[in-house]
C-alpha positions as CSV (number, residue, x, y, z in Angstrom):
1,M,0.3,0.1,-0.1
2,K,0.8,3.5,-0.8
3,P,1.3,6.2,1.4
4,N,-2.0,7.9,1.2
5,S,-1.7,11.7,1.2
6,A,-5.7,12.3,1.5
7,Y,-4.8,11.5,5.3
8,T,-1.0,12.6,5.7
9,A,-1.1,16.3,4.7
10,P,-4.2,16.8,6.8
11,I,-2.9,15.2,9.6
12,L,0.6,16.6,9.6
13,D,-1.1,19.7,9.5
14,W,-3.5,19.4,12.6
15,Y,-0.3,17.8,14.8
16,G,1.4,21.1,13.1
17,A,-1.2,23.3,15.3
18,N,-2.5,21.3,18.1
19,A,0.2,19.2,19.1
20,R,0.7,19.6,22.9
21,D,3.4,21.1,24.3
22,L,5.1,17.8,26.0
23,P,8.9,17.7,27.5
24,W,9.8,14.2,25.6
25,R,8.5,15.9,22.2
26,A,10.8,18.8,22.9
27,P,14.0,19.6,20.2
28,D,16.5,19.3,23.1
29,A,15.0,15.9,24.5
30,T,16.6,12.6,24.9
31,P,16.7,9.6,23.8
32,W,16.6,8.5,27.2
33,G,14.0,10.8,28.4
34,V,11.9,9.2,25.5
35,L,12.2,6.1,26.1
36,V,11.7,7.3,30.2
37,S,8.5,8.4,28.6
38,E,7.5,5.8,26.9
39,I,7.7,3.3,29.5
40,M,5.7,5.6,32.2
41,L,2.9,6.5,29.6
42,Q,2.0,3.0,29.3
43,Q,-1.6,3.2,30.4
44,T,-1.2,5.8,32.9
45,P,-2.8,9.4,31.7
46,V,-0.2,12.1,30.6
47,A,-1.1,14.5,33.7
48,R,-0.1,11.8,35.9
49,V,3.1,11.1,34.3
50,L,4.8,14.5,33.7
51,P,5.5,15.6,37.7
52,V,7.4,11.8,37.9
53,W,8.7,12.3,34.5
54,H,10.3,15.2,35.2
55,A,11.6,14.6,38.6
56,W,12.5,11.3,37.4
57,M,14.9,13.3,34.3
58,T,16.3,15.7,37.4
59,R,17.5,12.7,39.6
60,W,18.7,10.2,36.9
61,P,19.1,12.5,33.9
62,T,21.2,9.7,32.4
63,P,20.8,5.7,31.9
64,A,24.1,5.6,33.8
65,A,22.8,7.5,36.7
66,L,20.1,4.7,37.5
67,A,22.0,2.0,36.5
68,G,24.3,3.3,39.2
69,E,21.2,3.0,42.4
70,P,19.7,0.2,43.9
71,S,16.7,-0.9,42.1
72,G,14.4,0.1,45.1
73,E,15.1,3.5,44.5
74,A,13.3,3.4,41.0
75,V,10.3,1.8,42.5
76,R,10.7,4.3,45.5
77,A,10.8,7.5,43.0
78,W,8.1,5.5,40.4
79,G,5.3,6.7,43.6
80,R,1.5,5.9,42.5
81,L,2.2,5.6,39.1
82,G,1.1,2.2,39.0
83,Y,2.1,-1.1,37.2
84,P,5.4,-0.7,39.0
85,R,7.3,-3.6,37.7
86,R,7.6,-0.6,34.9
87,A,9.9,0.7,37.4
88,L,12.1,-2.3,37.6
89,R,12.6,-2.8,33.5
90,L,13.5,0.6,33.6
91,H,16.1,0.0,36.1
92,E,17.2,-3.1,34.3
93,S,17.2,-1.3,30.6
94,A,19.6,1.3,31.9
95,R,21.7,-1.5,33.4
96,A,22.1,-3.1,30.0
97,I,22.4,0.3,28.7
98,T,25.4,1.2,30.5
99,E,26.9,-2.0,30.2
100,R,26.2,-3.0,26.7
101,H,26.2,0.6,24.5
102,G,28.8,3.1,26.6
103,G,25.4,4.6,28.3
104,E,24.0,5.7,25.0
105,V,20.3,4.2,24.1
106,P,20.9,2.5,20.5
107,S,19.1,3.6,18.0
108,S,19.1,0.1,16.3
109,H,15.3,-1.2,16.8
110,A,16.9,-4.6,17.0
111,E,19.4,-3.4,19.6
112,L,16.7,-1.1,21.8
113,L,14.0,-4.4,21.9
114,A,17.1,-6.9,22.7
115,L,16.9,-4.7,26.4
116,P,15.4,-6.2,29.0
117,G,11.4,-5.7,29.3
118,I,11.5,-3.5,25.8
119,G,8.8,-4.7,23.8
120,S,8.0,-4.1,20.2
121,Y,6.2,-0.9,20.5
122,T,8.6,0.8,23.0
123,A,11.6,-0.4,20.3
124,A,9.0,1.3,17.3
125,A,8.4,4.6,19.8
126,V,12.0,4.9,20.8
127,A,13.6,4.3,17.5
128,S,11.2,7.1,15.6
129,F,10.7,9.8,18.4
130,A,14.2,10.0,19.9
131,Y,16.0,9.2,16.1
132,G,13.7,10.2,13.1
133,Q,13.0,6.6,12.0
134,R,10.4,5.3,9.8
135,H,8.4,2.4,12.2
136,A,5.2,1.5,12.5
137,V,4.5,2.9,15.9
138,L,1.1,1.3,17.5
139,D,-0.2,1.7,20.3
140,T,-4.1,1.8,21.7
141,N,-4.6,5.4,20.2
142,V,-3.4,5.0,17.2
143,R,-4.8,1.3,16.6
144,R,-8.2,3.3,17.3
145,V,-8.0,5.8,14.2
146,L,-6.3,3.4,11.6
147,A,-9.4,0.8,12.4
148,R,-12.1,3.9,12.0
149,L,-10.4,5.7,9.1
150,V,-9.7,3.1,7.2
151,S,-11.3,-0.3,8.3
152,G,-14.2,1.3,9.2
153,E,-14.9,-0.2,12.1
154,E,-15.6,1.6,16.0
155,Y,-12.4,-0.4,17.3
156,P,-9.0,-2.6,16.8
157,P,-9.4,-6.0,17.1
158,T,-9.0,-7.3,21.3
159,S,-5.3,-8.2,20.2
160,Q,-3.1,-6.7,17.6
161,T,-3.2,-8.3,14.3
162,K,-0.6,-8.7,11.6
163,A,-3.2,-7.1,9.4
164,E,-2.9,-4.2,11.6
165,V,0.9,-3.7,11.3
166,R,1.3,-4.2,7.3
167,M,-1.7,-1.6,6.9
168,A,-0.1,0.8,9.4
169,E,3.2,-0.1,7.6
170,G,1.9,0.9,4.4
171,L,0.6,4.4,5.4
172,L,4.0,5.0,6.6
173,P,5.2,8.6,4.3
174,L,8.2,7.3,2.9
175,D,10.8,9.9,4.3
176,P,11.7,8.5,7.6
177,P,11.5,12.0,9.6
178,T,8.0,13.0,7.7
179,A,7.1,8.9,8.9
180,A,7.8,9.3,12.8
181,R,6.3,12.8,12.6
182,W,3.5,11.1,11.0
183,A,3.6,8.2,13.9
184,V,3.3,10.7,17.0
185,A,0.8,12.6,14.7
186,V,-1.8,10.1,14.7
187,M,-1.4,8.9,18.6
188,E,-2.2,12.6,19.4
189,L,-5.1,12.4,17.3
190,G,-6.4,9.8,19.3
191,A,-5.6,11.4,21.9
192,L,-7.3,14.5,21.4
193,V,-9.9,14.3,18.7
194,C,-10.4,10.5,18.0
195,T,-11.1,9.1,21.4
196,A,-12.2,6.1,22.6
197,R,-15.8,7.1,24.1
198,T,-16.8,10.5,23.0
199,P,-14.4,10.8,19.5
200,R,-14.7,14.2,18.2
201,C,-15.8,13.7,14.5
202,V,-16.7,17.2,13.7
203,D,-12.7,19.0,14.8
204,C,-11.1,15.8,12.9
205,P,-8.7,16.9,9.9
206,V,-9.6,13.5,8.0
207,F,-13.1,13.9,8.4
208,D,-14.2,13.3,5.3
209,H,-12.1,10.7,4.3
210,C,-13.0,8.9,7.3
211,S,-14.5,5.2,6.3
212,W,-16.3,4.9,9.8
213,R,-18.3,7.7,9.5
214,L,-18.7,7.3,6.3
215,A,-20.8,4.3,7.1
216,G,-22.6,5.8,9.6
217,R,-20.3,5.2,12.5
218,P,-21.7,1.4,13.0
219,A,-21.9,0.0,17.1
220,Y,-18.8,-2.1,17.4
221,D,-19.8,-5.6,17.4
222,G,-16.9,-7.7,18.3
223,P,-16.0,-9.2,21.6
224,P,-16.7,-7.3,25.0
225,R,-14.3,-4.7,25.7
226,R,-14.1,-4.9,29.4
227,G,-13.2,-2.0,31.3
228,Q,-10.5,-2.2,34.1
229,T,-11.1,-2.0,37.9
230,Y,-9.0,-0.7,40.9
231,A,-11.1,-1.0,44.0
232,G,-10.8,-3.4,46.3
233,T,-8.3,-5.5,43.4
234,D,-5.2,-7.1,44.3
235,R,-3.5,-4.5,42.6
236,Q,-5.0,-1.8,44.7
237,C,-3.9,-3.7,47.9
238,R,-0.3,-4.2,46.8
239,G,-0.1,-0.5,46.0
240,R,-1.0,0.1,49.5
241,I,1.7,-2.3,50.8
242,L,4.0,-0.6,48.7
243,A,3.2,3.2,50.2
244,V,4.6,1.8,53.3
245,L,8.2,0.6,51.9
246,R,8.4,3.6,49.3
247,E,7.3,5.5,52.8
248,A,10.0,4.3,54.9
249,E,13.6,5.4,55.4
250,G,14.1,1.3,56.3
251,P,13.1,-1.6,56.3
252,V,10.3,-2.5,58.1
253,G,7.9,-4.7,60.2
254,K,5.5,-7.1,59.0
255,P,2.7,-5.2,61.6
256,A,3.0,-1.9,59.7
257,L,1.9,-3.9,56.3
258,D,-0.9,-5.9,57.5
259,V,-3.1,-2.3,59.2
260,V,-2.7,-1.3,55.4
261,W,-5.2,-4.2,54.2
262,P,-8.0,-5.9,56.0
263,D,-8.3,-9.5,54.3
264,A,-5.4,-11.3,55.4
265,V,-5.7,-13.8,52.9
266,Q,-5.5,-11.4,50.1
267,R,-3.3,-9.5,51.6
268,E,-0.7,-12.2,52.3
269,R,-1.1,-13.3,48.6
270,A,-0.4,-9.7,47.0
271,L,2.6,-9.6,49.6
272,D,4.0,-12.8,48.0
273,A,3.2,-11.5,44.5
274,L,5.3,-8.4,44.9
275,I,8.3,-11.0,46.2
276,A,8.5,-12.8,43.2
277,D,7.7,-9.9,41.2
278,G,11.2,-8.7,42.5
279,L,9.2,-5.3,44.0
280,V,9.9,-6.3,47.7
281,D,12.9,-7.7,49.5
282,P,11.9,-10.0,52.3
283,L,14.7,-10.0,55.2
284,E,16.2,-13.0,57.1
285,D,15.0,-10.9,60.2
286,G,11.2,-11.0,59.3
287,R,11.4,-7.1,58.0
288,Y,10.5,-5.7,54.5
289,A,12.1,-3.7,52.1
290,L,12.5,-2.2,48.6
291,P,15.1,-4.2,46.8
292,G,18.7,-3.4,47.1
């Protein structure tokens, strides 16, 4: 498929006029700053990420700076962003970048993909946004935009398909820097206009070309799309346990953890999972701490 200029120019023009001013998009943003942002933004809104990203980059402006500290400090600095295993993955990546790549985030997609905890999406995003390369960057927002614009469907399939990847690759402008800008422009369009629940079709720069709108905006007829719950879950329990350890100046005893959650069975299950994930260290004296 050749790039469709009917989509490309309007979306790029729209992005030029409407893009949010985000620090990881600034001209002086480093590849490390881009990588940190991509990990933090997974399943987390920009508004929550911004203060943590700034604090993180102030404390650890390079991979080597983070690699030189215990992984528990990364978990502590992660705060309440959620999914704290991402902090461990960033720490592992920082060590790998320092040891294998002289402290510089690699530009090669293959080398990025070889870093601990870096999947195909993150590798493509960093190669595109930090190094101006030509890759299909398929996050939730991009998949939704392309499903509506090209396929005429309200939502993409539950799991990413090879057909989606081929379609996204076919729409990439041939010039790598333009392709990289296209990738972030489509992502921004999905975040600000072509949203999941209340798309603002009248504000869309490709309103006249959208297959879903032209088909009368047919309702999604795939498998049920389940929203994520949080209250009362093991995930919430894990978060409360971690909050105690983050705020403590040193190891804490079991009683300090027991008071954060009334259900003892669920609390022990959550603590065991945190230990198994490497987020909590059980000490020989019966106390617990963030990993050293």
